[in-house]
KOLSEPA-899760 format. One record per residue (C-alpha): z, y, x. Coordinates in pm, 1 decimal, always signed. Layout:
<rs>
+----------+----------+----------+
:       c3 :       c2 :       c1 :
+----------+----------+----------+
:        Z :        Y :        X :
...
+----------+----------+----------+
</rs>
This chain:
<rs>
+----------+----------+----------+
:       c3 :       c2 :       c1 :
+----------+----------+----------+
:  +2605.9 :  -1937.4 :   +253.1 :
:  +2547.5 :  -1634.6 :   +471.6 :
:  +2719.1 :  -1379.2 :   +250.8 :
:  +3095.6 :  -1330.5 :   +273.1 :
:  +3128.1 :  -1341.2 :   -103.0 :
:  +2963.1 :  -1690.8 :   -115.1 :
:  +3184.8 :  -1818.7 :   +168.7 :
:  +3505.2 :  -1693.3 :     +0.9 :
:  +3395.9 :  -1845.0 :   -330.9 :
:  +3318.1 :  -2181.1 :   -175.2 :
:  +3646.7 :  -2181.5 :    +19.9 :
:  +3844.0 :  -2109.0 :   -295.5 :
:  +3660.3 :  -2370.9 :   -501.0 :
:  +3719.4 :  -2641.2 :   -234.2 :
:  +4083.3 :  -2539.2 :   -199.2 :
:  +4157.9 :  -2538.9 :   -569.4 :
:  +3963.0 :  -2860.6 :   -631.6 :
:  +4139.4 :  -3035.3 :   -337.8 :
:  +4487.0 :  -2929.7 :   -457.1 :
:  +4417.2 :  -3042.2 :   -816.2 :
:  +4266.9 :  -3369.8 :   -694.4 :
:  +4575.6 :  -3439.4 :   -484.6 :
:  +4804.4 :  -3356.5 :   -778.8 :
:  +4601.0 :  -3576.9 :  -1008.3 :
:  +4615.2 :  -3866.8 :   -761.7 :
:  +4989.8 :  -3827.5 :   -725.4 :
:  +5040.7 :  -3812.6 :  -1099.3 :
:  +4831.7 :  -4121.6 :  -1161.0 :
:  +5027.7 :  -4312.0 :   -895.4 :
:  +5361.2 :  -4203.9 :  -1047.5 :
:  +5259.5 :  -4263.3 :  -1408.6 :
:  +5058.6 :  -4579.7 :  -1362.7 :
:  +5156.7 :  -4882.9 :  -1583.0 :
:  +5411.5 :  -5129.7 :  -1451.8 :
:  +5300.2 :  -5427.4 :  -1249.4 :
:  +5211.4 :  -5753.5 :  -1429.2 :
:  +5522.2 :  -5914.6 :  -1288.9 :
:  +5751.0 :  -5654.8 :  -1438.6 :
:  +5563.4 :  -5686.1 :  -1767.3 :
:  +5571.4 :  -6066.1 :  -1780.4 :
:  +5937.6 :  -6117.7 :  -1709.9 :
:  +6059.4 :  -5974.7 :  -2048.1 :
:  +5791.0 :  -6188.9 :  -2218.4 :
:  +5915.4 :  -6496.7 :  -2035.0 :
:  +6276.3 :  -6432.4 :  -2136.1 :
:  +6166.5 :  -6387.2 :  -2493.3 :
:  +5982.0 :  -6718.8 :  -2484.1 :
:  +6285.8 :  -6899.3 :  -2343.8 :
:  +6511.8 :  -6737.2 :  -2602.5 :
:  +6281.6 :  -6830.2 :  -2887.7 :
:  +6257.1 :  -7195.4 :  -2776.5 :
:  +6631.9 :  -7209.9 :  -2732.4 :
:  +6694.0 :  -7080.7 :  -3086.3 :
:  +6444.5 :  -7329.3 :  -3225.2 :
:  +6637.7 :  -7607.5 :  -3049.9 :
:  +6962.9 :  -7496.2 :  -3213.4 :
:  +6816.5 :  -7537.6 :  -3562.7 :
:  +6731.4 :  -7177.8 :  -3627.9 :
:  +6469.6 :  -7123.1 :  -3898.6 :
:  +6115.5 :  -7125.3 :  -3763.3 :
:  +5903.1 :  -6815.1 :  -3775.6 :
:  +5581.5 :  -6908.8 :  -3951.3 :
:  +5408.2 :  -6617.3 :  -3783.0 :
:  +5515.1 :  -6745.3 :  -3436.8 :
:  +5454.5 :  -7115.5 :  -3457.6 :
:  +5092.0 :  -7231.8 :  -3494.4 :
:  +4940.3 :  -7578.1 :  -3512.6 :
:  +4719.4 :  -7503.8 :  -3215.8 :
:  +4695.9 :  -7261.2 :  -2922.3 :
:  +4552.9 :  -6912.5 :  -2975.6 :
:  +4178.6 :  -6886.1 :  -2948.4 :
:  +4013.6 :  -6659.5 :  -2698.5 :
:  +3895.6 :  -6637.0 :  -2335.6 :
:  +4149.3 :  -6773.7 :  -2087.0 :
:  +4283.3 :  -6521.3 :  -1840.0 :
:  +4379.2 :  -6722.1 :  -1525.7 :
:  +4535.8 :  -6429.0 :  -1347.5 :
:  +4770.2 :  -6332.9 :  -1635.8 :
:  +4844.4 :  -6705.0 :  -1699.1 :
:  +4959.1 :  -6742.2 :  -1340.3 :
:  +5179.9 :  -6433.1 :  -1365.2 :
:  +5342.9 :  -6567.0 :  -1684.6 :
:  +5405.6 :  -6910.9 :  -1534.7 :
:  +5576.5 :  -6755.0 :  -1236.0 :
:  +5788.0 :  -6537.8 :  -1463.9 :
:  +5892.5 :  -6843.5 :  -1671.1 :
:  +5996.2 :  -7021.1 :  -1348.9 :
:  +6192.0 :  -6717.3 :  -1247.2 :
:  +6373.8 :  -6668.7 :  -1579.6 :
:  +6434.6 :  -7034.8 :  -1669.2 :
:  +6266.9 :  -7371.4 :  -1684.1 :
:  +5902.7 :  -7390.4 :  -1598.2 :
:  +5676.6 :  -7432.7 :  -1891.1 :
:  +5311.2 :  -7484.5 :  -1952.8 :
:  +5153.7 :  -7170.8 :  -2085.9 :
:  +4811.0 :  -7038.4 :  -2154.8 :
:  +4720.5 :  -6667.4 :  -2176.3 :
:  +4401.2 :  -6582.6 :  -2357.6 :
:  +4222.1 :  -6262.0 :  -2438.0 :
:  +4050.6 :  -6212.8 :  -2768.6 :
:  +3680.7 :  -6146.8 :  -2753.5 :
:  +3600.5 :  -5777.7 :  -2772.7 :
:  +3967.0 :  -5674.2 :  -2745.6 :
:  +4203.1 :  -5581.5 :  -2465.5 :
:  +4515.8 :  -5746.9 :  -2613.6 :
:  +4658.7 :  -6066.8 :  -2459.0 :
:  +4817.1 :  -6368.4 :  -2635.4 :
:  +5053.5 :  -6632.5 :  -2481.7 :
:  +5051.9 :  -6987.4 :  -2613.6 :
:  +5339.3 :  -7224.7 :  -2524.0 :
:  +5363.1 :  -7585.0 :  -2653.7 :
:  +5673.0 :  -7630.2 :  -2875.0 :
:  +5671.9 :  -8011.9 :  -2907.4 :
:  +5597.9 :  -8153.4 :  -3247.7 :
:  +5635.5 :  -7811.5 :  -3406.9 :
:  +5304.5 :  -7697.4 :  -3265.6 :
:  +5244.6 :  -7398.0 :  -3040.3 :
:  +5455.9 :  -7088.4 :  -2987.7 :
:  +5211.5 :  -6800.3 :  -2999.8 :
:  +5329.9 :  -6455.5 :  -2891.8 :
:  +5151.0 :  -6123.7 :  -2835.4 :
:  +5182.3 :  -5974.8 :  -2486.9 :
:  +5217.5 :  -5597.5 :  -2495.5 :
:  +4916.5 :  -5423.0 :  -2345.6 :
:  +5044.7 :  -5156.6 :  -2100.1 :
:  +4706.8 :  -5084.3 :  -1941.1 :
:  +4552.9 :  -4734.6 :  -1954.0 :
:  +4383.7 :  -4638.3 :  -2282.5 :
:  +4015.7 :  -4726.5 :  -2324.7 :
:  +3766.8 :  -4458.5 :  -2206.8 :
:  +4001.7 :  -4346.6 :  -1932.5 :
:  +3708.5 :  -4279.7 :  -1690.9 :
:  +3548.4 :  -4046.2 :  -1942.7 :
:  +3880.1 :  -3864.1 :  -1976.9 :
:  +3904.5 :  -3840.6 :  -1595.4 :
:  +3547.5 :  -3711.7 :  -1569.9 :
:  +3611.8 :  -3448.2 :  -1833.6 :
:  +3935.2 :  -3349.9 :  -1656.4 :
:  +3755.4 :  -3308.2 :  -1325.7 :
:  +3472.5 :  -3112.8 :  -1487.0 :
:  +3711.0 :  -2870.2 :  -1642.1 :
:  +3884.6 :  -2828.2 :  -1307.9 :
:  +3554.8 :  -2761.7 :  -1129.9 :
:  +3443.5 :  -2506.8 :  -1391.2 :
:  +3782.9 :  -2328.7 :  -1395.4 :
:  +3816.8 :  -2322.2 :  -1016.8 :
:  +3456.8 :  -2187.2 :   -983.5 :
:  +3522.5 :  -1914.7 :  -1230.7 :
:  +3847.1 :  -1809.8 :  -1059.2 :
:  +3698.3 :  -1829.8 :   -711.9 :
:  +3392.5 :  -1618.2 :   -803.2 :
:  +3611.7 :  -1357.2 :   -971.8 :
:  +3852.7 :  -1338.9 :   -677.4 :
:  +3570.4 :  -1327.9 :   -420.3 :
:  +3405.2 :  -1043.0 :   -607.0 :
:  +3730.7 :   -849.7 :   -610.5 :
:  +3783.0 :   -913.1 :   -241.2 :
:  +3430.8 :   -806.9 :   -143.4 :
:  +3401.6 :   -499.5 :   -369.7 :
:  +3483.3 :   -260.3 :    -81.4 :
:  +3196.8 :   -412.6 :   +113.7 :
:  +2961.2 :   -369.4 :   -183.2 :
:  +3085.4 :    -11.4 :   -202.5 :
:  +2986.7 :    +42.4 :   +155.7 :
:  +2641.0 :   -103.7 :    +97.2 :
:  +2592.8 :   +112.4 :   -206.9 :
:  +2705.7 :   +421.7 :    -11.6 :
:  +2446.8 :   +341.7 :   +257.1 :
:  +2175.8 :   +320.8 :     -8.5 :
:  +2285.8 :   +659.0 :   -151.9 :
:  +2230.8 :   +843.6 :   +178.5 :
:  +1987.1 :  +1121.8 :   +101.0 :
:  +1710.6 :  +1263.3 :   +315.8 :
:  +1963.4 :  +1510.6 :   +454.5 :
:  +2171.2 :  +1223.2 :   +594.3 :
:  +2462.3 :  +1286.1 :   +357.3 :
:  +2635.7 :  +1046.9 :   +121.1 :
:  +2663.5 :  +1134.9 :   -247.1 :
:  +3007.9 :  +1150.4 :   -405.5 :
:  +3152.9 :   +804.5 :   -480.7 :
:  +3388.6 :   +768.4 :   -785.0 :
:  +3742.5 :   +696.2 :   -663.9 :
:  +3829.3 :   +436.2 :   -931.2 :
:  +3910.2 :    +70.7 :   -939.1 :
:  +4158.2 :   -140.4 :   -737.1 :
:  +4367.6 :     +5.6 :   -460.5 :
:  +4131.3 :   -122.7 :   -192.2 :
:  +3822.9 :    +16.5 :   -368.6 :
:  +3988.5 :   +356.0 :   -417.1 :
:  +4092.6 :   +365.4 :    -50.4 :
:  +3734.7 :   +277.8 :    +62.7 :
:  +3583.8 :   +542.3 :   -176.4 :
:  +3824.2 :   +808.5 :    -52.2 :
:  +3743.2 :   +729.7 :   +309.2 :
:  +3365.8 :   +747.8 :   +243.7 :
:  +3407.2 :  +1078.2 :    +52.7 :
:  +3603.2 :  +1221.2 :   +343.1 :
:  +3335.8 :  +1103.7 :   +585.3 :
:  +3062.5 :  +1260.8 :   +372.7 :
:  +3253.7 :  +1593.7 :   +363.1 :
:  +3299.3 :  +1585.5 :   +736.3 :
:  +2932.3 :  +1511.8 :   +796.2 :
:  +2829.6 :  +1787.8 :   +559.4 :
:  +3055.3 :  +2035.3 :   +734.4 :
:  +2929.6 :  +1928.8 :  +1082.4 :
:  +2563.6 :  +1956.4 :   +972.1 :
:  +2614.7 :  +2295.6 :   +813.3 :
:  +2790.1 :  +2416.8 :  +1124.9 :
:  +2505.9 :  +2289.7 :  +1341.4 :
:  +2244.0 :  +2453.7 :  +1116.4 :
:  +2436.2 :  +2781.4 :  +1122.8 :
:  +2459.9 :  +2762.8 :  +1499.8 :
:  +2083.0 :  +2700.9 :  +1543.3 :
:  +1996.1 :  +2974.7 :  +1294.3 :
:  +2232.1 :  +3221.8 :  +1457.6 :
:  +2099.5 :  +3136.2 :  +1802.5 :
:  +1734.5 :  +3183.0 :  +1687.7 :
:  +1824.0 :  +3506.2 :  +1519.7 :
:  +2022.1 :  +3648.9 :  +1806.8 :
:  +1743.8 :  +3568.8 :  +2051.9 :
:  +1512.8 :  +3811.4 :  +1879.2 :
:  +1708.9 :  +4120.8 :  +1996.8 :
:  +1694.1 :  +4051.9 :  +2369.2 :
:  +1334.1 :  +3931.1 :  +2337.9 :
:  +1240.9 :  +4253.8 :  +2174.9 :
:  +1393.5 :  +4447.3 :  +2459.0 :
:  +1219.9 :  +4225.2 :  +2711.7 :
:   +890.5 :  +4280.4 :  +2534.4 :
:   +929.6 :  +4650.2 :  +2549.9 :
:  +1011.3 :  +4637.1 :  +2922.1 :
:   +714.9 :  +4407.6 :  +2983.8 :
:   +482.2 :  +4669.2 :  +2842.4 :
:   +572.3 :  +4891.4 :  +3141.3 :
:   +469.5 :  +4638.9 :  +3399.4 :
:   +184.7 :  +4793.3 :  +3589.6 :
:    +16.2 :  +4466.5 :  +3699.5 :
:   -199.5 :  +4347.5 :  +3409.1 :
:   -177.1 :  +3976.8 :  +3511.0 :
:   +204.3 :  +3981.3 :  +3535.4 :
:   +231.8 :  +4171.9 :  +3209.9 :
:    +10.4 :  +3922.6 :  +3031.3 :
:   +224.0 :  +3632.3 :  +3160.6 :
:   +543.7 :  +3799.6 :  +3053.5 :
:   +412.7 :  +3871.3 :  +2703.0 :
:   +277.9 :  +3514.0 :  +2666.9 :
:   +615.3 :  +3367.1 :  +2759.4 :
:   +792.7 :  +3602.6 :  +2521.6 :
:   +547.9 :  +3511.3 :  +2246.0 :
:   +629.0 :  +3145.1 :  +2301.3 :
:   +997.9 :  +3212.3 :  +2290.0 :
:   +957.2 :  +3407.5 :  +1969.4 :
:   +758.8 :  +3115.5 :  +1822.3 :
:  +1031.1 :  +2869.4 :  +1919.8 :
:  +1297.7 :  +3086.2 :  +1758.6 :
:  +1099.3 :  +3120.0 :  +1436.2 :
:  +1027.3 :  +2750.0 :  +1423.2 :
:  +1400.0 :  +2669.0 :  +1475.3 :
:  +1495.8 :  +2902.7 :  +1188.7 :
:  +1233.6 :  +2751.0 :   +961.5 :
:  +1359.9 :  +2399.0 :  +1042.3 :
:  +1715.1 :  +2502.1 :   +946.7 :
:  +1590.9 :  +2655.3 :   +623.0 :
:  +1406.5 :  +2331.8 :   +535.7 :
:  +1716.5 :  +2119.9 :   +600.5 :
:  +1971.3 :  +2332.2 :   +410.1 :
:  +1755.6 :  +2491.7 :   +145.2 :
:  +1490.4 :  +2383.9 :   -100.9 :
:  +1272.8 :  +2567.0 :   -346.4 :
:  +1259.4 :  +2458.2 :   -704.3 :
:  +1079.7 :  +2136.5 :   -792.8 :
:   +771.7 :  +2139.7 :  -1010.1 :
:   +454.4 :  +1937.8 :  -1075.5 :
:   +162.1 :  +2041.6 :   -859.7 :
:   -189.7 :  +1905.2 :   -817.5 :
:   -187.5 :  +1742.7 :   -479.0 :
:   -568.8 :  +1727.0 :   -462.1 :
:   -602.6 :  +2097.1 :   -526.5 :
:   -336.7 :  +2181.3 :   -267.6 :
:   -522.6 :  +1972.9 :     -3.2 :
:   -840.0 :  +2153.0 :    -92.7 :
:   -681.4 :  +2495.5 :    -50.9 :
:   -532.9 :  +2399.5 :   +284.2 :
:   -858.6 :  +2261.9 :   +420.1 :
:  -1050.3 :  +2571.5 :   +303.8 :
:   -790.7 :  +2799.8 :   +466.0 :
:   -806.7 :  +2617.6 :   +797.2 :
:  -1183.9 :  +2615.6 :   +801.1 :
:  -1176.5 :  +2995.7 :   +755.3 :
:   -960.7 :  +3009.5 :  +1070.5 :
:  -1215.9 :  +2818.5 :  +1268.3 :
:  -1079.2 :  +2465.1 :  +1242.0 :
:  -1303.3 :  +2167.9 :  +1177.5 :
:  -1163.3 :  +2004.7 :   +863.6 :
:  -1357.4 :  +1769.0 :   +633.2 :
:  -1246.4 :  +1587.2 :   +322.0 :
:  -1375.4 :  +1316.9 :    +92.7 :
:  -1356.7 :  +1329.3 :   -284.5 :
:   -988.3 :  +1352.9 :   -371.9 :
:   -863.7 :  +1184.0 :   -691.8 :
:   -676.0 :  +1421.2 :   -929.8 :
:   -303.0 :  +1346.2 :   -912.5 :
:    +18.1 :  +1538.0 :   -958.2 :
:   +343.2 :  +1517.4 :   -760.6 :
:   +686.9 :  +1666.0 :   -821.9 :
:   +772.6 :  +1878.2 :   -516.7 :
:   +860.1 :  +2216.9 :   -391.9 :
:   +511.9 :  +2375.1 :   -373.4 :
:   +571.5 :  +2612.1 :    -75.3 :
:   +752.0 :  +2351.6 :   +128.4 :
:   +499.7 :  +2074.9 :    +73.3 :
:   +209.4 :  +2305.5 :   +150.5 :
:   +379.8 :  +2404.0 :   +477.2 :
:   +427.7 :  +2035.4 :   +573.0 :
:    +69.4 :  +1930.6 :   +489.0 :
:    -67.0 :  +2237.7 :   +670.9 :
:   +130.4 :  +2144.4 :   +980.6 :
:    -10.4 :  +1785.5 :   +974.9 :
:   -373.5 :  +1889.0 :   +916.8 :
:   -351.9 :  +2173.3 :  +1166.4 :
:   -205.9 :  +1933.8 :  +1423.6 :
:   -502.4 :  +1697.9 :  +1381.0 :
:   -754.8 :  +1975.9 :  +1386.2 :
:   -605.3 :  +2133.8 :  +1694.5 :
:   -525.2 :  +1835.2 :  +1911.2 :
:   -777.7 :  +1582.1 :  +1768.0 :
:  -1094.5 :  +1784.9 :  +1768.5 :
:  -1111.9 :  +1801.8 :  +1389.3 :
:   -935.5 :  +1651.9 :  +1085.5 :
:  -1066.7 :  +1420.7 :   +812.4 :
:   -878.1 :  +1416.8 :   +481.4 :
:   -870.8 :  +1125.2 :   +240.7 :
:   -641.0 :  +1034.5 :    -49.9 :
:   -592.9 :   +718.2 :   -251.6 :
:   -360.9 :   +599.2 :   -525.7 :
:   -157.9 :   +289.5 :   -427.0 :
:    +72.0 :   +165.3 :   -699.0 :
:   +298.3 :   +455.3 :   -798.5 :
:   +228.2 :   +655.9 :   -480.7 :
:    -33.5 :   +905.2 :   -365.9 :
:   -129.9 :   +830.1 :    -11.1 :
:   -283.7 :  +1107.1 :   +201.0 :
:   -454.7 :  +1006.6 :   +525.7 :
:   -532.5 :  +1262.9 :   +797.2 :
:   -760.8 :  +1121.1 :  +1065.8 :
:   -873.2 :  +1259.2 :  +1399.6 :
:  -1055.6 :  +1138.8 :  +1713.1 :
:   -836.4 :  +1290.8 :  +1979.5 :
:   -663.4 :  +1129.0 :  +2275.5 :
:   -399.9 :   +956.2 :  +2059.6 :
:    -40.3 :   +897.5 :  +2164.4 :
:    +91.1 :   +624.3 :  +2401.1 :
:   +250.2 :   +343.7 :  +2196.3 :
:   +591.0 :   +379.6 :  +2366.7 :
:   +602.5 :   +744.3 :  +2252.8 :
:   +501.5 :   +703.1 :  +1888.4 :
:   +867.3 :   +669.7 :  +1776.6 :
:   +948.7 :  +1008.1 :  +1930.2 :
:   +677.8 :  +1223.3 :  +1783.7 :
:   +911.9 :  +1351.0 :  +1505.3 :
:  +1180.6 :  +1461.6 :  +1746.7 :
:  +1222.4 :  +1841.3 :  +1752.9 :
:  +1055.7 :  +2011.0 :  +2053.8 :
:   +895.5 :  +1682.5 :  +2164.1 :
:   +554.1 :  +1704.9 :  +2331.3 :
:   +341.6 :  +1409.1 :  +2456.4 :
:   +215.3 :  +1611.2 :  +2753.1 :
:   +407.0 :  +1916.1 :  +2864.3 :
:    +88.2 :  +2038.7 :  +3034.6 :
:    -80.1 :  +2075.1 :  +2693.4 :
:   +164.3 :  +2355.9 :  +2610.6 :
:    -51.0 :  +2594.2 :  +2814.2 :
:   -361.7 :  +2501.0 :  +2616.2 :
:   -204.7 :  +2461.8 :  +2268.2 :
:    +89.8 :  +2691.6 :  +2228.6 :
:   +364.9 :  +2590.5 :  +1989.0 :
:   +731.8 :  +2503.1 :  +1959.6 :
:   +692.5 :  +2130.7 :  +1900.3 :
:   +864.2 :  +2146.0 :  +1559.3 :
:   +569.2 :  +2104.3 :  +1326.1 :
:   +601.4 :  +1731.1 :  +1283.1 :
:   +981.4 :  +1746.5 :  +1255.6 :
:   +955.3 :  +2007.6 :   +977.0 :
:   +684.3 :  +1809.0 :   +796.3 :
:   +890.1 :  +1488.0 :   +792.6 :
:  +1199.3 :  +1673.3 :   +674.1 :
:  +1007.0 :  +1819.5 :   +378.7 :
:   +822.1 :  +1501.0 :   +279.6 :
:  +1130.6 :  +1278.9 :   +293.1 :
:  +1327.0 :  +1531.9 :    +85.1 :
:  +1073.7 :  +1481.3 :   -195.7 :
:  +1112.0 :  +1100.1 :   -179.9 :
:   +806.1 :  +1045.6 :    +37.9 :
:   +740.2 :   +885.0 :   +374.8 :
:   +527.2 :   +974.2 :   +678.9 :
:   +380.2 :   +747.7 :   +942.5 :
:   +174.0 :   +825.0 :  +1250.1 :
:    -24.4 :   +550.2 :  +1432.8 :
:   -309.7 :   +523.7 :  +1671.0 :
:   -657.7 :   +442.0 :  +1533.2 :
:   -891.2 :   +183.1 :  +1672.9 :
:  -1146.2 :   +353.0 :  +1894.5 :
:   -918.7 :   +648.0 :  +1963.7 :
:   -741.9 :   +918.0 :  +1768.5 :
:   -452.6 :   +929.6 :  +1531.0 :
:   -398.9 :   +840.1 :  +1162.8 :
:   -123.7 :  +1038.7 :   +984.7 :
:    -26.7 :   +869.3 :   +661.0 :
:   +172.3 :  +1067.0 :   +411.1 :
:   +301.0 :   +883.6 :   +101.1 :
:   +444.2 :  +1071.0 :   -202.5 :
:   +550.1 :   +934.3 :   -544.7 :
:   +310.4 :  +1028.6 :   -824.8 :
:   +425.5 :  +1239.0 :  -1116.3 :
:   +114.3 :  +1133.7 :  -1318.5 :
:   -260.9 :  +1133.6 :  -1312.8 :
:   -413.2 :  +1474.0 :  -1374.9 :
:   -701.3 :  +1530.2 :  -1615.2 :
:   -991.9 :  +1751.4 :  -1521.0 :
+----------+----------+----------+
</rs>
């Protein structure tokens, strides 16, 4: 009952059923059989007329006169109605109304003196037998028909909402909505057009932002080059070293910003690569650079990715653990249809209230660490952008006993052999 479609359907069903029930009740009241009094008065007049004709010497109807009263079960209620009707239409007479066993028809028996009994059939104006079954069938058809109409109408009314939900599910890793077909009812077409316009505006805004960041990073290089040349002429060695270090950091920030833009707006071709071999190459490369990286036995598995981009992302994650965590431990498992890479370290960890911000560009847990570990603070942002583009997911959490666990999940393309 929480969904709008269900509420609309229930409201329509109750409304239709209530209207039809009211119409049925009104029809049954209007078309109900006449009251027993209105039925009995014509029978009473016919009895008086028949007895009067018999008194004037008219030939007797052998089918009407009987030596004894009609057999059957007495019906006191109908007998009382017929007696009152005889009193109202003429002289009061003794009468007996009986009902034949197993039948609904009524028979009136009136004594006719020495001639016997006047026996007459009373017309049965009651509803036909099985009327309750007919009513139940009627109500069942109403319920089924109203439910079908209500569900159809509610689906049509809520189609724009389902369109919005589907559009939200179609948002890609770049934050953009795929094109939605502009077909269907007027409301659906209007919603689809609005979403497509929104997607186009978002794409234009993101492209403008990316161009702005790339242009700023590129334009910074010219003045930084001039500043580096001027810094070379500073006579004081200490001041010159500080200037060159600051310029190196600015250059690193500009390069990282440009790489981030390239990862968001561009992608190399997808192909199947051996993830275990890629992790082995990265760990060997970092060990050659002096980092402490260990790995367990990695199961052979392939993933469909952009090789250069994924290698850059995994290298950022492993280097981050090796640099800030005093060493990195690599492990990989297969969970369902995903390859799960875990990168463990025993560093200082990250405060719990800052874990949600670690993927923000230029974010640093401790600004003082910039002096010890130079960098732009974009490594994790670039890694997440790459991994999510290939349908993966990345999670960073603190380990018990200290340190971080970086969990990277990628969909498998298949198990590799050998």
